[in-house]
PDB file of N, CA, C and O in Angstrom:
ATOM      1  N   MET A   1      10.349  -2.751 -15.455  1.00  0.00           N
ATOM      2  CA  MET A   1      10.019  -3.452 -14.231  1.00  0.00           C
ATOM      3  C   MET A   1      11.279  -3.658 -13.414  1.00  0.00           C
ATOM      4  O   MET A   1      12.370  -3.815 -13.962  1.00  0.00           O
ATOM      5  N   TYR A   2      11.123  -3.656 -12.118  1.00  0.00           N
ATOM      6  CA  TYR A   2      12.242  -3.820 -11.180  1.00  0.00           C
ATOM      7  C   TYR A   2      12.822  -5.224 -11.268  1.00  0.00           C
ATOM      8  O   TYR A   2      12.079  -6.205 -11.276  1.00  0.00           O
ATOM      9  N   GLN A   3      14.127  -5.321 -11.333  1.00  0.00           N
ATOM     10  CA  GLN A   3      14.821  -6.609 -11.356  1.00  0.00           C
ATOM     11  C   GLN A   3      15.292  -6.934  -9.942  1.00  0.00           C
ATOM     12  O   GLN A   3      15.921  -6.113  -9.275  1.00  0.00           O
ATOM     13  N   LEU A   4      14.975  -8.147  -9.502  1.00  0.00           N
ATOM     14  CA  LEU A   4      15.434  -8.579  -8.191  1.00  0.00           C
ATOM     15  C   LEU A   4      16.931  -8.829  -8.219  1.00  0.00           C
ATOM     16  O   LEU A   4      17.459  -9.326  -9.213  1.00  0.00           O
ATOM     17  N   PRO A   5      17.623  -8.488  -7.131  1.00  0.00           N
ATOM     18  CA  PRO A   5      19.050  -8.789  -7.066  1.00  0.00           C
ATOM     19  C   PRO A   5      19.276 -10.299  -7.099  1.00  0.00           C
ATOM     20  O   PRO A   5      18.459 -11.073  -6.600  1.00  0.00           O
ATOM     21  N   LYS A   6      20.384 -10.700  -7.687  1.00  0.00           N
ATOM     22  CA  LYS A   6      20.722 -12.118  -7.681  1.00  0.00           C
ATOM     23  C   LYS A   6      20.919 -12.548  -6.235  1.00  0.00           C
ATOM     24  O   LYS A   6      21.457 -11.795  -5.423  1.00  0.00           O
ATOM     25  N   GLY A   7      20.486 -13.750  -5.921  1.00  0.00           N
ATOM     26  CA  GLY A   7      20.606 -14.250  -4.552  1.00  0.00           C
ATOM     27  C   GLY A   7      19.352 -14.049  -3.734  1.00  0.00           C
ATOM     28  O   GLY A   7      19.274 -14.526  -2.601  1.00  0.00           O
ATOM     29  N   LEU A   8      18.370 -13.357  -4.276  1.00  0.00           N
ATOM     30  CA  LEU A   8      17.112 -13.131  -3.561  1.00  0.00           C
ATOM     31  C   LEU A   8      15.931 -13.520  -4.446  1.00  0.00           C
ATOM     32  O   LEU A   8      15.034 -12.703  -4.657  1.00  0.00           O
ATOM     33  N   PRO A   9      15.909 -14.739  -4.966  1.00  0.00           N
ATOM     34  CA  PRO A   9      14.856 -15.102  -5.917  1.00  0.00           C
ATOM     35  C   PRO A   9      13.439 -15.093  -5.347  1.00  0.00           C
ATOM     36  O   PRO A   9      12.481 -14.882  -6.091  1.00  0.00           O
ATOM     37  N   GLU A  10      13.289 -15.319  -4.034  1.00  0.00           N
ATOM     38  CA  GLU A  10      11.946 -15.363  -3.452  1.00  0.00           C
ATOM     39  C   GLU A  10      11.494 -14.015  -2.903  1.00  0.00           C
ATOM     40  O   GLU A  10      10.344 -13.860  -2.493  1.00  0.00           O
ATOM     41  N   PHE A  11      12.401 -13.044  -2.897  1.00  0.00           N
ATOM     42  CA  PHE A  11      12.077 -11.766  -2.294  1.00  0.00           C
ATOM     43  C   PHE A  11      11.195 -10.962  -3.228  1.00  0.00           C
ATOM     44  O   PHE A  11      11.580 -10.690  -4.365  1.00  0.00           O
ATOM     45  N   ASP A  12      10.037 -10.584  -2.771  1.00  0.00           N
ATOM     46  CA  ASP A  12       9.089  -9.809  -3.546  1.00  0.00           C
ATOM     47  C   ASP A  12       8.545  -8.712  -2.659  1.00  0.00           C
ATOM     48  O   ASP A  12       7.782  -8.973  -1.730  1.00  0.00           O
ATOM     49  N   CYS A  13       8.935  -7.499  -2.944  1.00  0.00           N
ATOM     50  CA  CYS A  13       8.502  -6.385  -2.106  1.00  0.00           C
ATOM     51  C   CYS A  13       8.353  -5.151  -2.990  1.00  0.00           C
ATOM     52  O   CYS A  13       9.302  -4.733  -3.653  1.00  0.00           O
ATOM     53  N   ALA A  14       7.182  -4.585  -2.992  1.00  0.00           N
ATOM     54  CA  ALA A  14       6.925  -3.389  -3.787  1.00  0.00           C
ATOM     55  C   ALA A  14       6.474  -2.268  -2.860  1.00  0.00           C
ATOM     56  O   ALA A  14       5.791  -2.521  -1.868  1.00  0.00           O
ATOM     57  N   PRO A  15       6.848  -1.042  -3.175  1.00  0.00           N
ATOM     58  CA  PRO A  15       6.409   0.080  -2.338  1.00  0.00           C
ATOM     59  C   PRO A  15       4.912   0.350  -2.534  1.00  0.00           C
ATOM     60  O   PRO A  15       4.334   0.029  -3.573  1.00  0.00           O
ATOM     61  N   PHE A  16       4.320   0.934  -1.531  1.00  0.00           N
ATOM     62  CA  PHE A  16       2.941   1.374  -1.671  1.00  0.00           C
ATOM     63  C   PHE A  16       2.781   2.687  -0.920  1.00  0.00           C
ATOM     64  O   PHE A  16       3.554   3.002  -0.015  1.00  0.00           O
ATOM     65  N   TYR A  17       1.783   3.433  -1.305  1.00  0.00           N
ATOM     66  CA  TYR A  17       1.490   4.712  -0.674  1.00  0.00           C
ATOM     67  C   TYR A  17       0.166   4.604   0.032  1.00  0.00           C
ATOM     68  O   TYR A  17      -0.768   3.974  -0.465  1.00  0.00           O
ATOM     69  N   ALA A  18       0.084   5.219   1.192  1.00  0.00           N
ATOM     70  CA  ALA A  18      -1.143   5.153   1.979  1.00  0.00           C
ATOM     71  C   ALA A  18      -1.284   6.430   2.795  1.00  0.00           C
ATOM     72  O   ALA A  18      -0.318   7.162   3.012  1.00  0.00           O
ATOM     73  N   VAL A  19      -2.485   6.672   3.231  1.00  0.00           N
ATOM     74  CA  VAL A  19      -2.763   7.803   4.104  1.00  0.00           C
ATOM     75  C   VAL A  19      -3.155   7.235   5.466  1.00  0.00           C
ATOM     76  O   VAL A  19      -4.043   6.389   5.567  1.00  0.00           O
ATOM     77  N   PHE A  20      -2.488   7.709   6.498  1.00  0.00           N
ATOM     78  CA  PHE A  20      -2.780   7.273   7.863  1.00  0.00           C
ATOM     79  C   PHE A  20      -3.321   8.458   8.651  1.00  0.00           C
ATOM     80  O   PHE A  20      -2.981   9.608   8.374  1.00  0.00           O
ATOM     81  N   VAL A  21      -4.161   8.168   9.627  1.00  0.00           N
ATOM     82  CA  VAL A  21      -4.701   9.202  10.511  1.00  0.00           C
ATOM     83  C   VAL A  21      -4.343   8.843  11.946  1.00  0.00           C
ATOM     84  O   VAL A  21      -4.055   7.686  12.250  1.00  0.00           O
ATOM     85  N   PRO A  22      -4.363   9.838  12.825  1.00  0.00           N
ATOM     86  CA  PRO A  22      -4.041   9.553  14.221  1.00  0.00           C
ATOM     87  C   PRO A  22      -5.053   8.597  14.856  1.00  0.00           C
ATOM     88  O   PRO A  22      -6.231   8.579  14.499  1.00  0.00           O
ATOM     89  N   SER A  23      -4.567   7.822  15.788  1.00  0.00           N
ATOM     90  CA  SER A  23      -5.448   6.947  16.563  1.00  0.00           C
ATOM     91  C   SER A  23      -6.532   7.790  17.220  1.00  0.00           C
ATOM     92  O   SER A  23      -6.260   8.879  17.726  1.00  0.00           O
ATOM     93  N   GLY A  24      -7.741   7.291  17.211  1.00  0.00           N
ATOM     94  CA  GLY A  24      -8.844   8.022  17.825  1.00  0.00           C
ATOM     95  C   GLY A  24      -9.599   8.914  16.853  1.00  0.00           C
ATOM     96  O   GLY A  24     -10.574   9.561  17.237  1.00  0.00           O
ATOM     97  N   THR A  25      -9.164   8.957  15.612  1.00  0.00           N
ATOM     98  CA  THR A  25      -9.889   9.742  14.604  1.00  0.00           C
ATOM     99  C   THR A  25     -11.287   9.148  14.453  1.00  0.00           C
ATOM    100  O   THR A  25     -11.422   7.935  14.297  1.00  0.00           O
ATOM    101  N   PRO A  26     -12.332   9.979  14.497  1.00  0.00           N
ATOM    102  CA  PRO A  26     -13.696   9.459  14.374  1.00  0.00           C
ATOM    103  C   PRO A  26     -13.896   8.686  13.063  1.00  0.00           C
ATOM    104  O   PRO A  26     -13.369   9.076  12.021  1.00  0.00           O
ATOM    105  N   GLN A  27     -14.648   7.608  13.125  1.00  0.00           N
ATOM    106  CA  GLN A  27     -14.892   6.777  11.953  1.00  0.00           C
ATOM    107  C   GLN A  27     -15.522   7.578  10.822  1.00  0.00           C
ATOM    108  O   GLN A  27     -15.241   7.327   9.650  1.00  0.00           O
ATOM    109  N   SER A  28     -16.376   8.547  11.168  1.00  0.00           N
ATOM    110  CA  SER A  28     -17.018   9.357  10.133  1.00  0.00           C
ATOM    111  C   SER A  28     -15.976  10.143   9.327  1.00  0.00           C
ATOM    112  O   SER A  28     -16.130  10.319   8.118  1.00  0.00           O
ATOM    113  N   VAL A  29     -14.921  10.611   9.994  1.00  0.00           N
ATOM    114  CA  VAL A  29     -13.851  11.342   9.309  1.00  0.00           C
ATOM    115  C   VAL A  29     -13.050  10.386   8.432  1.00  0.00           C
ATOM    116  O   VAL A  29     -12.711  10.718   7.296  1.00  0.00           O
ATOM    117  N   ILE A  30     -12.749   9.210   8.952  1.00  0.00           N
ATOM    118  CA  ILE A  30     -12.021   8.197   8.184  1.00  0.00           C
ATOM    119  C   ILE A  30     -12.802   7.816   6.934  1.00  0.00           C
ATOM    120  O   ILE A  30     -12.238   7.731   5.843  1.00  0.00           O
ATOM    121  N   ASP A  31     -14.093   7.588   7.095  1.00  0.00           N
ATOM    122  CA  ASP A  31     -14.941   7.212   5.951  1.00  0.00           C
ATOM    123  C   ASP A  31     -14.983   8.324   4.905  1.00  0.00           C
ATOM    124  O   ASP A  31     -14.915   8.055   3.705  1.00  0.00           O
ATOM    125  N   ARG A  32     -15.093   9.564   5.357  1.00  0.00           N
ATOM    126  CA  ARG A  32     -15.155  10.699   4.429  1.00  0.00           C
ATOM    127  C   ARG A  32     -13.836  10.851   3.680  1.00  0.00           C
ATOM    128  O   ARG A  32     -13.837  11.104   2.475  1.00  0.00           O
ATOM    129  N   LEU A  33     -12.721  10.702   4.371  1.00  0.00           N
ATOM    130  CA  LEU A  33     -11.411  10.794   3.744  1.00  0.00           C
ATOM    131  C   LEU A  33     -11.213   9.660   2.730  1.00  0.00           C
ATOM    132  O   LEU A  33     -10.732   9.889   1.621  1.00  0.00           O
ATOM    133  N   ALA A  34     -11.585   8.444   3.120  1.00  0.00           N
ATOM    134  CA  ALA A  34     -11.449   7.295   2.216  1.00  0.00           C
ATOM    135  C   ALA A  34     -12.291   7.487   0.960  1.00  0.00           C
ATOM    136  O   ALA A  34     -11.854   7.169  -0.146  1.00  0.00           O
ATOM    137  N   GLU A  35     -13.491   8.005   1.139  1.00  0.00           N
ATOM    138  CA  GLU A  35     -14.377   8.253   0.004  1.00  0.00           C
ATOM    139  C   GLU A  35     -13.766   9.301  -0.947  1.00  0.00           C
ATOM    140  O   GLU A  35     -13.803   9.132  -2.166  1.00  0.00           O
ATOM    141  N   ALA A  36     -13.215  10.363  -0.392  1.00  0.00           N
ATOM    142  CA  ALA A  36     -12.616  11.424  -1.212  1.00  0.00           C
ATOM    143  C   ALA A  36     -11.384  10.899  -1.952  1.00  0.00           C
ATOM    144  O   ALA A  36     -11.197  11.197  -3.131  1.00  0.00           O
ATOM    145  N   LEU A  37     -10.547  10.122  -1.266  1.00  0.00           N
ATOM    146  CA  LEU A  37      -9.367   9.563  -1.916  1.00  0.00           C
ATOM    147  C   LEU A  37      -9.748   8.599  -3.030  1.00  0.00           C
ATOM    148  O   LEU A  37      -9.154   8.621  -4.108  1.00  0.00           O
ATOM    149  N   ASN A  38     -10.736   7.756  -2.772  1.00  0.00           N
ATOM    150  CA  ASN A  38     -11.182   6.811  -3.784  1.00  0.00           C
ATOM    151  C   ASN A  38     -11.757   7.545  -4.996  1.00  0.00           C
ATOM    152  O   ASN A  38     -11.520   7.151  -6.138  1.00  0.00           O
ATOM    153  N   LYS A  39     -12.503   8.602  -4.742  1.00  0.00           N
ATOM    154  CA  LYS A  39     -13.061   9.390  -5.841  1.00  0.00           C
ATOM    155  C   LYS A  39     -11.934  10.011  -6.679  1.00  0.00           C
ATOM    156  O   LYS A  39     -11.972   9.971  -7.908  1.00  0.00           O
ATOM    157  N   GLY A  40     -10.950  10.575  -6.010  1.00  0.00           N
ATOM    158  CA  GLY A  40      -9.818  11.171  -6.727  1.00  0.00           C
ATOM    159  C   GLY A  40      -9.041  10.146  -7.532  1.00  0.00           C
ATOM    160  O   GLY A  40      -8.649  10.410  -8.668  1.00  0.00           O
ATOM    161  N   LEU A  41      -8.817   8.964  -6.940  1.00  0.00           N
ATOM    162  CA  LEU A  41      -8.067   7.906  -7.633  1.00  0.00           C
ATOM    163  C   LEU A  41      -8.845   7.318  -8.811  1.00  0.00           C
ATOM    164  O   LEU A  41      -8.268   6.637  -9.658  1.00  0.00           O
ATOM    165  N   SER A  42     -10.133   7.576  -8.863  1.00  0.00           N
ATOM    166  CA  SER A  42     -10.958   7.067  -9.957  1.00  0.00           C
ATOM    167  C   SER A  42     -11.021   8.024 -11.139  1.00  0.00           C
ATOM    168  O   SER A  42     -11.537   7.669 -12.198  1.00  0.00           O
ATOM    169  N   GLU A  43     -10.499   9.235 -10.965  1.00  0.00           N
ATOM    170  CA  GLU A  43     -10.521  10.224 -12.043  1.00  0.00           C
ATOM    171  C   GLU A  43      -9.465   9.895 -13.099  1.00  0.00           C
ATOM    172  O   GLU A  43      -8.331   9.541 -12.776  1.00  0.00           O
ATOM    173  N   ASP A  44      -9.855  10.017 -14.350  1.00  0.00           N
ATOM    174  CA  ASP A  44      -8.955   9.687 -15.460  1.00  0.00           C
ATOM    175  C   ASP A  44      -7.655  10.496 -15.413  1.00  0.00           C
ATOM    176  O   ASP A  44      -6.574   9.955 -15.644  1.00  0.00           O
ATOM    177  N   SER A  45      -7.765  11.781 -15.115  1.00  0.00           N
ATOM    178  CA  SER A  45      -6.564  12.625 -15.113  1.00  0.00           C
ATOM    179  C   SER A  45      -5.589  12.213 -14.015  1.00  0.00           C
ATOM    180  O   SER A  45      -4.374  12.257 -14.211  1.00  0.00           O
ATOM    181  N   VAL A  46      -6.113  11.818 -12.875  1.00  0.00           N
ATOM    182  CA  VAL A  46      -5.260  11.365 -11.769  1.00  0.00           C
ATOM    183  C   VAL A  46      -4.623  10.034 -12.129  1.00  0.00           C
ATOM    184  O   VAL A  46      -3.431   9.832 -11.897  1.00  0.00           O
ATOM    185  N   GLN A  47      -5.406   9.128 -12.692  1.00  0.00           N
ATOM    186  CA  GLN A  47      -4.863   7.831 -13.080  1.00  0.00           C
ATOM    187  C   GLN A  47      -3.772   7.988 -14.142  1.00  0.00           C
ATOM    188  O   GLN A  47      -2.750   7.304 -14.088  1.00  0.00           O
ATOM    189  N   LYS A  48      -3.986   8.885 -15.104  1.00  0.00           N
ATOM    190  CA  LYS A  48      -2.978   9.104 -16.134  1.00  0.00           C
ATOM    191  C   LYS A  48      -1.709   9.666 -15.526  1.00  0.00           C
ATOM    192  O   LYS A  48      -0.614   9.202 -15.841  1.00  0.00           O
ATOM    193  N   ARG A  49      -1.840  10.648 -14.669  1.00  0.00           N
ATOM    194  CA  ARG A  49      -0.639  11.269 -14.057  1.00  0.00           C
ATOM    195  C   ARG A  49       0.128  10.248 -13.217  1.00  0.00           C
ATOM    196  O   ARG A  49       1.355  10.193 -13.291  1.00  0.00           O
ATOM    197  N   LEU A  50      -0.563   9.454 -12.434  1.00  0.00           N
ATOM    198  CA  LEU A  50       0.118   8.450 -11.614  1.00  0.00           C
ATOM    199  C   LEU A  50       0.757   7.380 -12.489  1.00  0.00           C
ATOM    200  O   LEU A  50       1.855   6.910 -12.192  1.00  0.00           O
ATOM    201  N   ALA A  51       0.082   6.992 -13.559  1.00  0.00           N
ATOM    202  CA  ALA A  51       0.662   6.022 -14.494  1.00  0.00           C
ATOM    203  C   ALA A  51       1.918   6.590 -15.149  1.00  0.00           C
ATOM    204  O   ALA A  51       2.901   5.873 -15.332  1.00  0.00           O
ATOM    205  N   ASP A  52       1.888   7.880 -15.503  1.00  0.00           N
ATOM    206  CA  ASP A  52       3.061   8.529 -16.080  1.00  0.00           C
ATOM    207  C   ASP A  52       4.239   8.515 -15.110  1.00  0.00           C
ATOM    208  O   ASP A  52       5.396   8.500 -15.532  1.00  0.00           O
ATOM    209  N   LEU A  53       3.948   8.521 -13.830  1.00  0.00           N
ATOM    210  CA  LEU A  53       4.984   8.467 -12.800  1.00  0.00           C
ATOM    211  C   LEU A  53       5.402   7.037 -12.474  1.00  0.00           C
ATOM    212  O   LEU A  53       6.292   6.815 -11.653  1.00  0.00           O
ATOM    213  N   GLY A  54       4.757   6.071 -13.120  1.00  0.00           N
ATOM    214  CA  GLY A  54       5.112   4.670 -12.906  1.00  0.00           C
ATOM    215  C   GLY A  54       4.357   3.981 -11.792  1.00  0.00           C
ATOM    216  O   GLY A  54       4.729   2.884 -11.374  1.00  0.00           O
ATOM    217  N   ALA A  55       3.310   4.602 -11.310  1.00  0.00           N
ATOM    218  CA  ALA A  55       2.534   4.034 -10.206  1.00  0.00           C
ATOM    219  C   ALA A  55       1.426   3.134 -10.739  1.00  0.00           C
ATOM    220  O   ALA A  55       0.844   3.395 -11.792  1.00  0.00           O
ATOM    221  N   ASP A  56       1.154   2.089 -10.002  1.00  0.00           N
ATOM    222  CA  ASP A  56       0.005   1.238 -10.279  1.00  0.00           C
ATOM    223  C   ASP A  56      -1.081   1.593  -9.287  1.00  0.00           C
ATOM    224  O   ASP A  56      -0.814   1.704  -8.090  1.00  0.00           O
ATOM    225  N   ILE A  57      -2.290   1.770  -9.758  1.00  0.00           N
ATOM    226  CA  ILE A  57      -3.413   2.084  -8.880  1.00  0.00           C
ATOM    227  C   ILE A  57      -4.210   0.809  -8.668  1.00  0.00           C
ATOM    228  O   ILE A  57      -4.658   0.177  -9.625  1.00  0.00           O
ATOM    229  N   VAL A  58      -4.380   0.443  -7.421  1.00  0.00           N
ATOM    230  CA  VAL A  58      -5.129  -0.780  -7.137  1.00  0.00           C
ATOM    231  C   VAL A  58      -6.614  -0.562  -7.394  1.00  0.00           C
ATOM    232  O   VAL A  58      -7.111   0.564  -7.374  1.00  0.00           O
ATOM    233  N   GLU A  59      -7.294  -1.651  -7.630  1.00  0.00           N
ATOM    234  CA  GLU A  59      -8.723  -1.605  -7.904  1.00  0.00           C
ATOM    235  C   GLU A  59      -9.459  -1.067  -6.666  1.00  0.00           C
ATOM    236  O   GLU A  59      -8.959  -1.178  -5.547  1.00  0.00           O
ATOM    237  N   PRO A  60     -10.634  -0.492  -6.873  1.00  0.00           N
ATOM    238  CA  PRO A  60     -11.400   0.082  -5.754  1.00  0.00           C
ATOM    239  C   PRO A  60     -11.655  -0.892  -4.602  1.00  0.00           C
ATOM    240  O   PRO A  60     -11.701  -0.476  -3.444  1.00  0.00           O
ATOM    241  N   ASP A  61     -11.821  -2.183  -4.907  1.00  0.00           N
ATOM    242  CA  ASP A  61     -12.085  -3.129  -3.827  1.00  0.00           C
ATOM    243  C   ASP A  61     -10.837  -3.437  -2.993  1.00  0.00           C
ATOM    244  O   ASP A  61     -10.934  -4.107  -1.964  1.00  0.00           O
ATOM    245  N   ARG A  62      -9.669  -2.956  -3.426  1.00  0.00           N
ATOM    246  CA  ARG A  62      -8.440  -3.138  -2.663  1.00  0.00           C
ATOM    247  C   ARG A  62      -7.980  -1.834  -2.031  1.00  0.00           C
ATOM    248  O   ARG A  62      -6.822  -1.712  -1.631  1.00  0.00           O
ATOM    249  N   ARG A  63      -8.879  -0.857  -1.938  1.00  0.00           N
ATOM    250  CA  ARG A  63      -8.578   0.431  -1.326  1.00  0.00           C
ATOM    251  C   ARG A  63      -9.375   0.575  -0.033  1.00  0.00           C
ATOM    252  O   ARG A  63     -10.328  -0.163   0.216  1.00  0.00           O
ATOM    253  N   GLY A  64      -8.967   1.529   0.770  1.00  0.00           N
ATOM    254  CA  GLY A  64      -9.725   1.859   1.961  1.00  0.00           C
ATOM    255  C   GLY A  64      -9.084   1.331   3.232  1.00  0.00           C
ATOM    256  O   GLY A  64      -8.119   0.567   3.189  1.00  0.00           O
ATOM    257  N   PRO A  65      -9.633   1.747   4.360  1.00  0.00           N
ATOM    258  CA  PRO A  65      -9.044   1.410   5.660  1.00  0.00           C
ATOM    259  C   PRO A  65      -8.921  -0.086   5.935  1.00  0.00           C
ATOM    260  O   PRO A  65      -7.884  -0.539   6.419  1.00  0.00           O
ATOM    261  N   LYS A  66      -9.953  -0.849   5.635  1.00  0.00           N
ATOM    262  CA  LYS A  66      -9.887  -2.296   5.910  1.00  0.00           C
ATOM    263  C   LYS A  66      -8.872  -2.986   5.020  1.00  0.00           C
ATOM    264  O   LYS A  66      -8.112  -3.838   5.482  1.00  0.00           O
ATOM    265  N   ALA A  67      -8.856  -2.624   3.747  1.00  0.00           N
ATOM    266  CA  ALA A  67      -7.898  -3.225   2.820  1.00  0.00           C
ATOM    267  C   ALA A  67      -6.465  -2.883   3.226  1.00  0.00           C
ATOM    268  O   ALA A  67      -5.576  -3.731   3.155  1.00  0.00           O
ATOM    269  N   LEU A  68      -6.246  -1.636   3.653  1.00  0.00           N
ATOM    270  CA  LEU A  68      -4.912  -1.227   4.091  1.00  0.00           C
ATOM    271  C   LEU A  68      -4.500  -1.985   5.351  1.00  0.00           C
ATOM    272  O   LEU A  68      -3.366  -2.451   5.455  1.00  0.00           O
ATOM    273  N   ALA A  69      -5.415  -2.105   6.299  1.00  0.00           N
ATOM    274  CA  ALA A  69      -5.101  -2.856   7.526  1.00  0.00           C
ATOM    275  C   ALA A  69      -4.744  -4.303   7.198  1.00  0.00           C
ATOM    276  O   ALA A  69      -3.808  -4.856   7.774  1.00  0.00           O
ATOM    277  N   ASN A  70      -5.474  -4.909   6.287  1.00  0.00           N
ATOM    278  CA  ASN A  70      -5.176  -6.285   5.883  1.00  0.00           C
ATOM    279  C   ASN A  70      -3.823  -6.385   5.199  1.00  0.00           C
ATOM    280  O   ASN A  70      -3.072  -7.328   5.446  1.00  0.00           O
ATOM    281  N   LEU A  71      -3.500  -5.414   4.335  1.00  0.00           N
ATOM    282  CA  LEU A  71      -2.215  -5.408   3.653  1.00  0.00           C
ATOM    283  C   LEU A  71      -1.068  -5.297   4.649  1.00  0.00           C
ATOM    284  O   LEU A  71      -0.096  -6.048   4.562  1.00  0.00           O
ATOM    285  N   ILE A  72      -1.172  -4.375   5.583  1.00  0.00           N
ATOM    286  CA  ILE A  72      -0.120  -4.180   6.568  1.00  0.00           C
ATOM    287  C   ILE A  72       0.054  -5.442   7.424  1.00  0.00           C
ATOM    288  O   ILE A  72       1.176  -5.860   7.711  1.00  0.00           O
ATOM    289  N   LYS A  73      -1.046  -6.024   7.815  1.00  0.00           N
ATOM    290  CA  LYS A  73      -0.981  -7.241   8.634  1.00  0.00           C
ATOM    291  C   LYS A  73      -0.311  -8.386   7.877  1.00  0.00           C
ATOM    292  O   LYS A  73       0.561  -9.064   8.420  1.00  0.00           O
ATOM    293  N   SER A  74      -0.716  -8.600   6.626  1.00  0.00           N
ATOM    294  CA  SER A  74      -0.148  -9.707   5.859  1.00  0.00           C
ATOM    295  C   SER A  74       1.316  -9.458   5.490  1.00  0.00           C
ATOM    296  O   SER A  74       2.130 -10.380   5.545  1.00  0.00           O
ATOM    297  N   GLU A  75       1.656  -8.230   5.116  1.00  0.00           N
ATOM    298  CA  GLU A  75       3.039  -7.920   4.772  1.00  0.00           C
ATOM    299  C   GLU A  75       3.947  -7.996   6.003  1.00  0.00           C
ATOM    300  O   GLU A  75       5.084  -8.457   5.907  1.00  0.00           O
ATOM    301  N   SER A  76       3.453  -7.552   7.140  1.00  0.00           N
ATOM    302  CA  SER A  76       4.244  -7.647   8.371  1.00  0.00           C
ATOM    303  C   SER A  76       4.515  -9.099   8.729  1.00  0.00           C
ATOM    304  O   SER A  76       5.636  -9.457   9.089  1.00  0.00           O
ATOM    305  N   ALA A  77       3.488  -9.933   8.629  1.00  0.00           N
ATOM    306  CA  ALA A  77       3.651 -11.357   8.935  1.00  0.00           C
ATOM    307  C   ALA A  77       4.630 -12.013   7.952  1.00  0.00           C
ATOM    308  O   ALA A  77       5.380 -12.911   8.333  1.00  0.00           O
ATOM    309  N   ARG A  78       4.623 -11.581   6.728  1.00  0.00           N
ATOM    310  CA  ARG A  78       5.493 -12.170   5.710  1.00  0.00           C
ATOM    311  C   ARG A  78       6.934 -11.677   5.827  1.00  0.00           C
ATOM    312  O   ARG A  78       7.869 -12.463   5.675  1.00  0.00           O
ATOM    313  N   LEU A  79       7.121 -10.391   6.096  1.00  0.00           N
ATOM    314  CA  LEU A  79       8.451  -9.804   6.055  1.00  0.00           C
ATOM    315  C   LEU A  79       9.190  -9.765   7.394  1.00  0.00           C
ATOM    316  O   LEU A  79      10.421  -9.762   7.407  1.00  0.00           O
ATOM    317  N   MET A  80       8.482  -9.736   8.502  1.00  0.00           N
ATOM    318  CA  MET A  80       9.160  -9.638   9.796  1.00  0.00           C
ATOM    319  C   MET A  80      10.128 -10.793  10.064  1.00  0.00           C
ATOM    320  O   MET A  80      11.223 -10.539  10.567  1.00  0.00           O
ATOM    321  N   PRO A  81       9.786 -12.033   9.759  1.00  0.00           N
ATOM    322  CA  PRO A  81      10.771 -13.108   9.972  1.00  0.00           C
ATOM    323  C   PRO A  81      12.051 -12.899   9.161  1.00  0.00           C
ATOM    324  O   PRO A  81      13.147 -13.189   9.641  1.00  0.00           O
ATOM    325  N   ILE A  82      11.913 -12.399   7.942  1.00  0.00           N
ATOM    326  CA  ILE A  82      13.087 -12.139   7.092  1.00  0.00           C
ATOM    327  C   ILE A  82      13.935 -11.033   7.712  1.00  0.00           C
ATOM    328  O   ILE A  82      15.160 -11.146   7.768  1.00  0.00           O
ATOM    329  N   LEU A  83      13.293  -9.975   8.173  1.00  0.00           N
ATOM    330  CA  LEU A  83      14.012  -8.847   8.772  1.00  0.00           C
ATOM    331  C   LEU A  83      14.674  -9.248  10.084  1.00  0.00           C
ATOM    332  O   LEU A  83      15.802  -8.841  10.363  1.00  0.00           O
ATOM    333  N   ARG A  84      13.980 -10.039  10.885  1.00  0.00           N
ATOM    334  CA  ARG A  84      14.564 -10.504  12.156  1.00  0.00           C
ATOM    335  C   ARG A  84      15.807 -11.366  11.898  1.00  0.00           C
ATOM    336  O   ARG A  84      16.830 -11.220  12.568  1.00  0.00           O
ATOM    337  N   GLU A  85      15.698 -12.255  10.924  1.00  0.00           N
ATOM    338  CA  GLU A  85      16.840 -13.122  10.608  1.00  0.00           C
ATOM    339  C   GLU A  85      18.014 -12.286  10.094  1.00  0.00           C
ATOM    340  O   GLU A  85      19.162 -12.535  10.461  1.00  0.00           O
ATOM    341  N   ALA A  86      17.731 -11.311   9.257  1.00  0.00           N
ATOM    342  CA  ALA A  86      18.800 -10.455   8.720  1.00  0.00           C
ATOM    343  C   ALA A  86      19.459  -9.640   9.834  1.00  0.00           C
ATOM    344  O   ALA A  86      20.668  -9.410   9.810  1.00  0.00           O
ATOM    345  N   ALA A  87      18.661  -9.209  10.804  1.00  0.00           N
ATOM    346  CA  ALA A  87      19.204  -8.411  11.909  1.00  0.00           C
ATOM    347  C   ALA A  87      20.126  -9.237  12.808  1.00  0.00           C
ATOM    348  O   ALA A  87      21.028  -8.690  13.443  1.00  0.00           O
ATOM    349  N   GLU A  88      19.905 -10.532  12.862  1.00  0.00           N
ATOM    350  CA  GLU A  88      20.735 -11.412  13.698  1.00  0.00           C
ATOM    351  C   GLU A  88      22.079 -11.695  13.071  1.00  0.00           C
ATOM    352  O   GLU A  88      22.997 -12.141  13.759  1.00  0.00           O
ATOM    353  N   LYS A  89      22.215 -11.450  11.791  1.00  0.00           N
ATOM    354  CA  LYS A  89      23.476 -11.784  11.103  1.00  0.00           C
ATOM    355  C   LYS A  89      24.459 -10.661  11.152  1.00  0.00           C
ATOM    356  O   LYS A  89      25.563 -10.783  10.622  1.00  0.00           O
TER     357      LYS A  89
END
């Protein structure tokens, strides 16, 4: 597991992978892509390979366009003040 640097005890930030589409992509295409990705991530062989690479796969209810939008919104709200303060120093 990743060790936080000394001096940053409250800092918690983990990488994540996501698929983005261009603005204006039809919802039917987004839904089809999300369904295919979710199906692939549910396969045992894919889960094993990603686990071997050290990746954690989130549960199905935390996947998809709405979940990703919520994650980005909450992480931006949490991290932007820290980044702004660091940029001022």
